[in-house]
C-alpha positions as CSV (number, residue, x, y, z in Angstrom):
1,X,0.2,0.3,-0.1
2,X,3.2,2.2,0.9
3,X,4.2,1.3,-3.0
4,X,0.7,2.1,-4.4
5,X,1.0,5.5,-2.5
6,X,4.4,6.6,-3.3
7,X,4.0,5.8,-7.1
8,X,0.5,8.2,-6.8
9,X,3.0,11.2,-5.1
10,X,6.0,10.4,-7.8
11,X,3.4,10.9,-10.7
12,X,1.5,13.4,-9.1
13,X,5.2,15.4,-9.3
14,X,6.0,14.7,-12.6
15,X,2.6,15.4,-13.9
16,X,3.1,18.9,-11.8
17,X,6.9,19.4,-13.0
18,X,5.3,18.6,-16.4
19,X,2.5,21.6,-15.8
20,X,4.7,23.8,-14.5
21,X,7.2,24.2,-17.2
22,X,4.8,24.6,-19.7
23,X,3.2,27.4,-17.7
24,X,6.7,29.1,-18.0
25,X,7.6,28.2,-21.0
26,X,4.1,30.4,-22.6
27,X,5.3,32.6,-19.7
28,X,8.5,33.2,-21.7
29,X,7.0,32.9,-25.0
30,X,4.2,36.0,-23.9
31,X,7.0,37.6,-22.6
32,X,8.9,38.2,-26.2
33,X,6.0,38.4,-28.0
34,X,4.9,41.4,-25.9
35,X,8.8,42.7,-27.0
36,X,8.3,42.1,-30.2
37,X,4.9,44.1,-29.9
38,X,7.0,46.6,-28.5
39,X,9.6,47.1,-30.6
40,X,7.4,47.1,-33.4
41,X,5.0,49.7,-32.2
42,X,8.2,52.0,-31.4
43,X,9.6,51.5,-34.9
44,X,6.2,51.8,-36.8
45,X,6.1,55.3,-34.5
46,X,9.3,56.8,-35.7
47,X,8.0,55.8,-39.4
48,X,4.6,57.7,-39.0
49,X,7.0,60.5,-37.5
50,X,9.2,61.3,-40.2
51,X,5.9,61.1,-42.6
52,X,4.4,63.4,-41.1
53,X,7.6,65.6,-40.9
54,X,7.7,64.9,-45.1
55,X,3.8,65.7,-45.0
56,X,4.7,68.9,-43.2
57,X,7.7,70.2,-45.4
58,X,5.8,69.1,-48.5
59,X,2.9,71.7,-47.2
60,X,5.0,74.0,-46.3
61,X,6.7,73.8,-50.1
62,X,3.5,73.8,-51.6
63,X,1.9,77.1,-49.9
64,X,5.1,79.1,-51.1
65,X,5.0,77.4,-54.5
66,X,1.7,79.0,-54.6
67,X,1.9,82.5,-53.4
68,X,5.2,83.1,-56.1
69,X,2.5,81.7,-58.7
70,X,0.0,84.3,-57.7
71,X,2.6,86.7,-57.5
72,X,4.2,85.5,-61.5
73,X,0.3,86.2,-62.3
74,X,-0.1,89.1,-60.8
75,X,3.0,90.3,-62.3
76,X,1.7,88.7,-65.9
77,X,-1.8,90.7,-65.7
78,X,-0.6,94.1,-65.2
79,X,2.5,93.6,-67.9
80,X,0.0,92.1,-70.3
81,X,-2.5,95.4,-69.4
82,X,0.9,98.1,-69.9
83,X,1.4,96.0,-73.2
84,X,-2.1,96.5,-74.0
85,X,-2.6,100.4,-73.3
86,X,0.9,100.9,-74.6
87,X,0.0,99.5,-78.3
88,X,-3.6,101.4,-77.8
89,X,-1.7,104.3,-77.6
90,X,0.7,103.8,-80.7
91,X,-1.9,103.0,-82.7
92,X,-3.8,105.8,-81.6
93,X,-1.1,108.1,-83.0
94,X,-0.4,106.1,-86.3
95,X,-3.8,106.7,-87.3
96,X,-3.2,110.8,-86.4
97,X,-0.5,110.8,-88.1
98,X,-1.8,108.9,-91.0
99,X,-4.8,111.3,-91.5
100,X,-2.5,114.5,-91.3
101,X,-0.2,113.3,-94.1
102,X,-3.3,112.3,-95.9
103,X,-5.1,115.7,-95.3
104,X,-1.6,117.2,-96.6
105,X,-1.3,115.0,-100.0
106,X,-5.3,116.2,-100.6
107,X,-4.1,119.7,-100.4
108,X,-0.9,119.5,-102.6
109,X,-2.8,117.8,-105.2
110,X,-6.0,120.2,-105.6
111,X,-3.1,123.1,-105.5
112,X,-1.0,121.6,-108.8
113,X,-4.2,121.0,-110.5
114,X,-5.3,124.8,-110.1
115,X,-2.0,125.5,-111.1
116,X,-2.2,123.7,-114.2
117,X,-6.0,125.1,-114.7
118,X,-4.7,128.5,-114.4
119,X,-1.8,127.3,-117.3
120,X,-3.9,126.1,-119.5
121,X,-6.1,129.3,-119.7
122,X,-2.9,131.3,-119.8
123,X,-2.1,129.6,-122.9
124,X,-6.1,129.0,-124.6
125,X,-5.5,132.9,-124.1
126,X,-2.2,132.8,-126.3
127,X,-4.0,130.7,-128.4
128,X,-7.0,133.1,-129.2
129,X,-4.7,136.0,-129.6
130,X,-2.6,134.3,-131.9
131,X,-5.1,133.5,-133.6
132,X,-6.5,137.5,-134.2
133,X,-3.9,138.9,-135.1
134,X,-3.8,139.1,-139.0
135,X,-1.2,138.0,-140.4
136,X,0.6,135.7,-143.0
137,X,-0.8,132.3,-143.1
138,X,2.2,130.7,-143.1
139,X,3.8,133.1,-140.6
140,X,0.6,132.2,-138.2
141,X,1.4,128.4,-139.0
142,X,4.2,129.0,-137.6
143,X,3.7,130.6,-134.7
144,X,0.7,128.1,-133.6
145,X,2.9,125.5,-134.2
146,X,5.7,127.1,-131.7
147,X,2.9,127.7,-129.2
148,X,2.4,123.7,-129.4
149,X,6.1,122.8,-128.9
150,X,5.9,125.4,-125.7
151,X,3.0,123.9,-124.2
152,X,4.7,120.5,-124.9
153,X,7.3,121.8,-122.8
154,X,5.8,123.5,-120.1
155,X,3.6,120.8,-119.5
156,X,7.5,118.2,-119.6
157,X,8.8,120.8,-117.1
158,X,5.6,120.5,-114.9
159,X,5.7,116.9,-114.9
160,X,9.7,117.1,-114.8
161,X,9.4,119.1,-111.1
162,X,6.4,117.3,-109.5
163,X,8.7,114.3,-109.6
164,X,11.5,115.8,-108.4
165,X,10.2,117.9,-105.8
166,X,8.5,115.8,-103.0
167,X,7.5,116.9,-100.2
168,X,7.7,114.5,-96.9
169,X,6.6,115.1,-93.2
170,X,9.7,116.2,-91.0
171,X,11.1,115.7,-87.5
172,X,8.2,118.3,-85.9
173,X,5.9,115.4,-87.3
174,X,4.7,117.9,-89.7
175,X,3.9,117.7,-93.5
176,X,6.7,119.6,-94.9
177,X,6.7,122.0,-97.9
178,X,8.8,120.9,-101.8
179,X,12.4,119.7,-101.0
180,X,15.2,120.4,-103.1
181,X,17.4,117.4,-103.0
182,X,20.3,120.1,-105.6
183,X,21.4,123.0,-106.6
184,X,18.8,123.3,-109.6
185,X,16.0,122.2,-107.4
186,X,16.3,125.1,-105.2
187,X,16.5,127.7,-107.6
188,X,13.6,126.6,-108.9
189,X,11.4,126.4,-105.6
190,X,13.1,130.3,-105.4
191,X,11.4,131.3,-108.6
192,X,7.8,129.8,-107.1
193,X,8.2,132.6,-104.4
194,X,6.2,130.8,-102.3
195,X,8.2,130.9,-99.2
196,X,12.3,132.2,-98.2
197,X,16.0,130.1,-99.0
198,X,19.4,130.7,-97.3
199,X,21.6,128.1,-99.0
200,X,24.7,127.4,-96.4
201,X,27.6,125.3,-95.7
202,X,28.3,124.3,-91.9
203,X,31.9,123.0,-90.9
204,X,32.6,121.0,-87.6
205,X,34.3,123.0,-84.9
206,X,33.6,126.8,-87.2
207,X,31.9,129.0,-84.9
208,X,27.7,129.2,-85.4
209,X,26.5,130.7,-88.7
210,X,23.6,133.3,-88.7
211,X,20.9,132.7,-91.7
212,X,17.6,135.2,-90.6
213,X,16.9,135.6,-87.2
214,X,18.6,131.9,-85.8
215,X,22.1,130.6,-86.2
216,X,23.3,126.9,-86.8
217,X,26.1,125.5,-85.8
218,X,27.1,121.8,-86.9
219,X,28.4,119.2,-84.6
220,X,28.7,115.7,-85.8
221,X,28.8,114.7,-89.3
222,X,28.4,111.0,-90.5
223,X,29.3,110.6,-94.5
224,X,29.1,106.8,-94.4
225,X,25.4,106.3,-92.6
226,X,24.5,110.4,-94.2
227,X,23.7,111.3,-90.8
228,X,24.8,114.6,-89.1
229,X,23.9,116.6,-85.6
230,X,22.7,120.5,-85.5
231,X,23.1,122.8,-82.9
232,X,20.2,125.2,-83.3
233,X,19.8,128.6,-82.0
234,X,16.3,130.5,-81.9
235,X,15.1,132.8,-79.5
236,X,18.1,132.5,-77.6
237,X,17.6,129.3,-76.6
238,X,19.3,126.2,-78.1
239,X,17.9,123.4,-79.5
240,X,19.9,119.5,-80.2
241,X,18.3,118.0,-83.2
242,X,20.7,114.6,-83.2
243,X,21.5,112.2,-85.9
244,X,19.2,113.4,-88.0
245,X,19.2,111.6,-92.2
246,X,19.9,113.3,-95.6
247,X,16.7,115.1,-97.4
248,X,15.3,115.2,-93.9
249,X,13.4,118.4,-93.4
250,X,15.0,119.8,-89.6
251,X,11.3,121.5,-88.3
252,X,11.0,124.4,-85.3
253,X,9.2,127.1,-84.4
254,X,10.5,130.4,-83.7
255,X,9.5,134.0,-83.2
256,X,7.0,135.8,-81.3
257,X,4.0,134.1,-83.4
258,X,5.5,131.2,-83.4
259,X,6.4,129.5,-87.4
260,X,7.7,127.1,-89.0
261,X,11.2,127.2,-90.6
262,X,13.4,124.7,-92.7
263,X,16.3,123.3,-92.3
264,X,17.3,120.4,-95.5
265,X,20.5,119.2,-95.6
266,X,21.7,117.5,-99.1
267,X,24.9,117.1,-99.1
268,X,27.3,115.4,-96.5
269,X,31.3,115.1,-96.1
270,X,33.7,115.2,-93.4
271,X,33.3,117.8,-90.7
272,X,31.2,119.7,-93.1
273,X,26.9,119.5,-94.4
274,X,25.7,121.9,-97.0
275,X,22.0,122.5,-97.6
276,X,19.5,125.4,-97.0
277,X,16.7,127.3,-94.7
278,X,13.6,127.5,-95.6
279,X,11.7,130.3,-93.7
280,X,7.8,131.9,-94.6
281,X,7.3,134.9,-96.3
282,X,7.4,137.9,-94.2
283,X,9.2,136.1,-91.8
284,X,12.4,138.3,-90.7
285,X,15.1,138.2,-93.7
286,X,18.9,137.9,-93.0
287,X,20.7,140.5,-91.6
288,X,24.1,139.6,-92.2
289,X,26.8,136.1,-92.5
290,X,29.4,134.7,-90.4
């Protein structure tokens, strides 16, 4: 009986030992799992923190880019408005200038037609006088033939003059009178009697030259590019006419009641220019030349 009790006690002891070992093993596994979970949670927290940091930096960059984009759009809108206003002003100026040129051309055409009509009337009167003269028939025929020749020559001269004497807009934006490019053309203008004309030759470095009531002084001449620069002394004021071209009307107003004066240079050499001054009829005449 005692042996059986001993065997039972030993079996119970073994079972208790086995149960205790399993419990310890389970506890160890639980502890390891808990430590693993803690490590995993810690790593996850670090990843979340880094992700939040990167997200905040990305938001800040996006906000900065948005602000810069809005600023750029505002600048583009302002530039567009400025360009639009500039183009509008330039278009208006061009339209005004074109209207002035067309009006001046119409006035010039009407004046030429009037002059031609007057010439034809004079020629008709001459033809009537010739036909009324009682002379030899052969002599009359000869005279009439000569008149016809003169008429043809006069018409040709008028055509040549219209071709040679051109009208252009000066640097002050005013439609100029007829421009002479040679001495012979200038003589034609003088005979017309519409304005006063004063020829000149200016040398760089010389004292100002007096013409009528103004003084001209050559500051620069560029023979290669046909450009020049003048100082114009008018009404006790000095005006610089810079970088002007050959046959370009250099315009300015002078006098108590301002009238338009024009300077035209039709020859440019090294340190020298030649041309003429054009003034309205009735303006003060030249006193002397220096």
